[in-house]
N, C-alpha and C positions, 0 to 999 in steps of 0.2 A: 503494499499500500504506500502510496506517495505521501511524504509528510506534508503537515500544514503548512509549514515555512515555504516548501517549494510551491504549493498551490497558490499560497498569497503572492509568491514572486511572479508565478506566471499571470495571476491576475493583474498585478501592478504593471507588469511588462507590456500586457496587452492594452491597458489603459493608456500607458505612454505611447504606444504606437498609434492608437486611435487618435490621440491628442495631436501627434505630429502629422498624421494623415489628413486631419481636418484643418490644420493649420489656421485656427482662429475662426474657421466657419461654422455655422450651425448645420451640420449635416448629420444624417442618420446612418449608422453603420449597416453593412449588408446584411441578409439573413444569414449567411454563413458565419459571420462574426458573432450574431447573436447566439447561433447554435454553440459555438466555441465558449463564449461566455457561460451560457448556461450549463455546459458540461464542467467547467471549472467550479462553478458555484455548487452544482450537485456533488461534486467530489469533495469539496470543502465541507458541505453540510453533512456527508458520511462520515467524515474525519471527525468533525466536532461531536456528532452523535456518538461515535465510538469512544470518544474522551468523556462523554458524560455531560457535556454543555450543550444543553437542548436549546437553550434561547439563541445561542449563535447559529445552531444547526438550523432552527426555524428561520432565523432571518436570510440565511444564505439560501434555504429553499425557496423561499418567497421571491427573492431576487433572480433565482434560477429559473422559476416558473415564468416570471416576466419576460425574461430573455428567450425562453423556449416558445413562448407564443408569438414573438416576433420573428422566429426563425423560419427556415424554408417548409413548406407544407409537406406532409408525409406522401411517400410515392404511393400510386395506386396500386392495387393488388394485381397480379397478372390476370389476363383474360383467360376464361376457361371455356372449354367446348361445351356446347349445349346439345341436347338431344332434340331432334326434329323429326316429324313424321316423314315416312317415304312419300316422295311427291308422285303424284297421279302420272298416267303415261301421256306424253303429249299428243294433242289433237291438232292434226294438219288440215287446213282448209284451202280449197282452190279458190282464191278470190280474185281471179282475172276477169276482167270484163271483155264481153264479145258482142259483136253485133248480130241480131237475130236475122234469119234468112229471109223473113218476109219483109223486111224493111230495106228498100232500095233507092 
């Protein structure tokens, strides 16, 4: 299991990179960045839970859930083959027009 110090370091480094990338502008991180931040916060929450610090674990879990909501949507499940009835035999129709013999 990764230590809490390393997780805090990863979180701080990600925030520094976001600050540098935004360079003073008010921008929203990409969904992939939100997913990364959610992962780090979830791991921090688990580490605090294992150490018996439930209040900090709850705070990190709330923050992780906020980032997870802003992350990319989950992938759709793969398509599955569906059973279909056997189709009826085709009906062929001779639909060509012809001039009757009595019209001249």
